[in-house]
C-alpha positions as CSV (number, residue, x, y, z in Angstrom):
1,M,6.9,-73.6,99.4
2,P,9.8,-75.5,97.8
3,T,9.4,-79.1,96.9
4,V,12.0,-81.8,96.8
5,S,11.5,-85.4,95.7
6,F,12.8,-88.9,96.2
7,L,12.5,-91.5,93.5
8,G,12.8,-95.2,93.9
9,K,11.5,-98.7,93.4
10,V,9.4,-101.3,95.3
11,L,11.5,-104.5,95.0
12,P,11.5,-107.1,93.7
13,S,10.1,-105.7,90.5
14,G,8.9,-109.0,89.2
15,P,5.6,-109.8,87.5
16,V,3.5,-108.5,90.5
17,K,3.6,-104.7,90.5
18,L,2.5,-102.5,93.3
19,S,0.4,-99.4,92.8
20,Y,-0.5,-97.7,96.1
21,S,-0.8,-94.0,97.2
22,L,-1.3,-92.0,100.3
23,P,-4.8,-90.4,100.0
24,L,-3.7,-87.2,101.8
25,P,-0.3,-85.5,102.4
26,I,1.3,-86.4,105.8
27,T,2.9,-83.8,108.0
28,W,6.0,-85.3,109.7
29,P,8.8,-84.0,111.9
30,V,12.2,-83.5,110.2
31,E,15.4,-83.0,112.0
32,K,17.1,-79.6,111.4
33,L,13.9,-78.3,109.7
34,G,10.9,-78.8,112.0
35,R,8.2,-80.4,109.8
36,A,7.5,-81.2,106.2
37,N,4.6,-82.4,104.1
38,F,5.0,-85.7,102.4
39,R,3.0,-87.1,99.4
40,I,3.7,-90.6,98.3
41,K,2.7,-92.2,95.1
42,I,3.6,-95.7,93.9
43,E,2.7,-96.7,90.4
44,N,3.7,-100.0,88.9
45,S,6.3,-100.3,91.7
46,D,7.9,-96.9,90.8
47,I,8.1,-94.6,93.9
48,L,7.6,-90.9,94.0
49,V,7.9,-89.1,97.3
50,D,7.3,-85.3,97.2
51,C,8.4,-83.3,100.2
52,G,6.9,-79.8,100.7
53,I,9.3,-77.8,102.9
54,S,9.5,-74.2,104.3
55,E,13.1,-73.7,102.9
56,Y,15.7,-75.7,101.1
57,R,19.3,-76.2,101.9
58,P,21.4,-78.9,100.3
59,E,22.4,-80.3,103.8
60,L,18.7,-81.1,104.4
61,M,18.7,-84.0,101.9
62,G,19.8,-86.5,104.5
63,A,17.4,-85.3,107.1
64,L,14.5,-85.5,104.6
65,H,15.6,-88.9,103.4
66,V,14.9,-90.6,106.8
67,P,11.2,-89.8,107.0
68,A,10.7,-90.2,103.2
69,M,12.1,-93.8,103.5
70,E,10.2,-94.7,106.7
71,L,6.9,-93.3,105.5
72,T,7.2,-95.1,102.2
73,K,8.1,-98.3,104.0
74,G,5.1,-97.8,106.3
75,L,2.9,-97.6,103.2
76,V,4.4,-100.6,101.5
77,D,4.3,-102.6,104.8
78,L,0.5,-102.2,104.6
79,A,0.5,-103.7,101.1
80,V,2.7,-106.6,102.3
81,F,0.3,-107.2,105.2
82,S,-2.7,-107.3,103.0
83,S,-1.2,-109.3,100.2
84,G,1.5,-111.5,101.7
85,Y,4.0,-110.4,99.0
86,G,7.6,-109.7,100.4
87,W,8.2,-106.2,99.0
88,F,10.7,-103.8,100.3
89,V,11.6,-100.2,99.5
90,F,14.6,-98.7,97.8
91,L,15.0,-94.9,97.2
92,D,17.8,-94.2,94.8
93,T,17.4,-90.6,93.5
94,F,17.0,-87.2,95.1
95,V,15.5,-84.3,93.1
96,D,16.1,-80.7,94.3
97,P,13.6,-77.8,93.9
98,D,15.2,-76.9,90.5
99,G,14.7,-80.4,89.2
100,N,18.3,-81.5,89.4
101,K,18.7,-85.2,90.1
102,K,21.3,-86.7,92.4
103,P,21.9,-90.4,92.9
104,L,21.6,-91.5,96.6
105,V,24.6,-93.3,98.0
106,Y,24.0,-94.9,101.4
107,T,27.3,-94.2,103.1
108,H,28.9,-93.1,106.3
109,H,32.4,-93.4,105.1
110,Q,33.8,-91.9,108.3
111,L,33.2,-95.3,110.0
112,S,35.7,-97.0,107.7
113,V,38.6,-95.7,109.8
114,E,37.3,-97.8,112.7
115,C,37.8,-101.1,110.7
116,T,41.4,-102.2,111.3
117,A,40.8,-106.0,111.6
118,Y,40.9,-106.5,107.8
119,K,40.9,-104.8,104.5
120,A,37.9,-105.1,102.2
121,S,40.1,-105.3,99.1
122,P,43.2,-107.3,100.3
123,A,46.2,-106.9,98.0
124,T,49.1,-108.7,99.7
125,H,49.4,-112.3,100.8
126,E,49.3,-111.1,104.4
127,E,46.1,-109.1,103.8
128,R,44.4,-112.0,102.0
129,D,45.4,-114.4,104.9
130,T,43.9,-111.9,107.4
131,F,40.7,-111.6,105.4
132,A,40.5,-115.4,105.3
133,K,40.7,-115.6,109.1
134,I,38.0,-113.0,109.5
135,I,35.5,-114.6,107.0
136,T,36.2,-118.0,108.6
137,A,35.4,-116.6,112.0
138,I,32.2,-115.0,110.7
139,Y,31.0,-118.2,109.0
140,A,32.0,-120.4,111.9
141,D,29.7,-118.5,114.3
142,R,26.2,-117.8,113.0
143,A,25.5,-115.4,115.9
144,L,28.5,-113.3,114.9
145,M,27.4,-113.2,111.3
146,Y,23.9,-112.0,112.3
147,A,25.4,-109.4,114.6
148,M,27.4,-108.1,111.7
149,G,24.2,-107.9,109.7
150,D,22.4,-105.9,112.4
151,L,25.3,-103.5,112.5
152,A,25.4,-103.1,108.7
153,D,21.7,-102.3,108.6
154,T,22.4,-99.1,110.7
155,V,24.1,-97.5,107.6
156,T,20.9,-97.6,105.5
157,R,18.2,-97.3,108.1
158,A,18.6,-94.6,110.7
159,N,15.5,-95.6,112.7
160,V,17.0,-99.0,113.6
161,Q,20.3,-97.6,114.9
162,P,19.6,-97.7,118.7
163,V,17.8,-101.0,118.6
164,N,20.4,-102.8,116.4
165,C,23.4,-101.4,118.2
166,G,21.9,-102.7,121.5
167,R,21.3,-106.1,119.9
168,V,24.8,-106.2,118.6
169,M,26.2,-105.6,122.0
170,D,24.0,-108.3,123.6
171,S,25.1,-110.7,120.8
172,L,28.8,-110.1,121.4
173,R,28.2,-110.6,125.2
174,K,26.6,-113.9,124.6
175,I,29.2,-115.0,122.1
176,A,32.0,-114.1,124.5
177,A,30.4,-115.7,127.5
178,P,27.5,-118.0,126.4
179,S,27.1,-119.8,129.7
180,L,27.5,-116.9,132.2
181,S,24.8,-114.6,133.6
182,P,24.4,-111.2,131.8
183,A,26.3,-109.4,134.5
184,A,29.2,-111.8,134.4
185,G,29.0,-111.8,130.6
186,W,29.4,-108.1,130.3
187,R,32.5,-108.2,132.5
188,V,34.0,-110.8,130.1
189,L,33.2,-108.6,127.1
190,H,34.8,-105.6,128.8
191,G,38.0,-107.6,129.0
192,V,37.8,-108.9,125.5
193,V,37.5,-105.5,123.8
194,N,39.3,-103.4,126.5
195,C,36.5,-101.1,127.6
196,D,34.7,-100.0,130.8
197,D,31.1,-100.5,131.7
198,K,30.1,-96.9,130.9
199,Y,31.3,-97.2,127.3
200,L,28.9,-100.0,126.5
201,R,26.1,-98.7,128.7
202,F,25.8,-95.6,126.5
203,V,24.7,-98.0,123.7
204,T,22.6,-100.4,125.7
205,D,20.8,-97.7,127.6
206,L,20.0,-95.8,124.4
207,S,18.5,-99.0,123.0
208,T,16.3,-99.8,126.0
209,N,13.2,-97.8,125.1
210,P,13.0,-98.7,121.4
211,R,13.6,-102.3,122.2
212,H,10.5,-102.2,124.5
213,G,8.2,-100.5,121.9
214,D,8.9,-96.8,122.6
215,R,9.8,-95.5,119.2
216,S,10.1,-91.9,120.2
217,M,12.6,-90.0,118.0
218,I,16.2,-90.3,119.1
219,A,18.3,-87.3,117.9
220,G,20.9,-88.0,115.3
221,E,24.0,-87.3,117.4
222,P,23.4,-89.8,120.2
223,A,22.2,-92.4,117.7
224,W,25.4,-92.0,115.6
225,E,27.6,-92.1,118.7
226,A,26.0,-95.5,119.5
227,V,26.8,-96.7,115.9
228,R,30.4,-95.4,116.2
229,R,30.9,-97.2,119.5
230,T,29.4,-100.4,118.3
231,W,31.6,-100.2,115.2
232,I,34.7,-99.9,117.3
233,V,33.6,-102.7,119.7
234,M,32.8,-105.0,116.7
235,N,36.2,-104.3,115.2
236,R,37.9,-105.1,118.4
237,F,36.0,-108.3,118.7
238,L,37.0,-109.3,115.2
239,E,40.6,-108.5,116.1
240,Y,40.2,-110.7,119.2
241,R,38.9,-113.6,117.1
242,K,41.5,-113.1,114.4
243,R,44.3,-113.4,117.0
244,G,43.0,-116.8,118.2
245,S,40.8,-115.3,121.0
246,Q,43.9,-113.8,122.7
247,H,43.4,-110.7,124.8
248,L,44.2,-107.5,122.9
249,P,47.3,-105.6,124.1
250,L,46.4,-102.2,125.7
251,T,49.4,-100.7,123.8
252,E,47.5,-101.3,120.5
253,F,43.9,-101.1,121.9
254,P,43.8,-98.6,124.8
255,L,40.9,-98.8,127.3
256,L,37.7,-97.3,126.0
257,T,36.0,-95.2,128.7
258,G,32.9,-93.1,129.5
């Protein structure tokens, strides 16, 4: 049985080090593979996660990373609960069955094409002015800043994707129409970002069960479609704010449907 590994750190790696291990291997479901056996050892805050699998293909790295991260976090959360120290988990290296190491980069670069409201590295005066407008809008509205944080977390933690996307949509609704009922608020948000009800409901319906404690696995494809739609809606909301809260022209931002 091939074995792959993930290496990482319990952070912050200050004077208090964590040494903690699973007493037995854990068998856990893995997308695209079925199941795998996980052994986790933490020594002086260094993390080693060994994954015993039935077969190895390079494309399985991402699928294995999700349970490796969540199982390690579950173990560290027990240490946090018993000690009160605010530790968190960071896995930064993948080791294949032949011992080759590969640095882990948390990226879903395909989402970058959905960001049209600003450029991350503004070069021209116009681009710098646009970025200034965006960051001013974010800092002027704490709820919008927190919604952006919820959305950013979906890149690094797959298990929070449905919950966070639903929370982002709710946040944008309340920002757009703070004094209206939810039903009326959704209609306002539809008009702000040029979308129909079904487009947003795909996201909010997917988030309903996990928001209410049902953490059953949600397949990667629907979860990432929720992330993609939320990314698009957030970008349009930023465009709306950048333009002085003026409605977006349908010629530039066609109606999002379905």
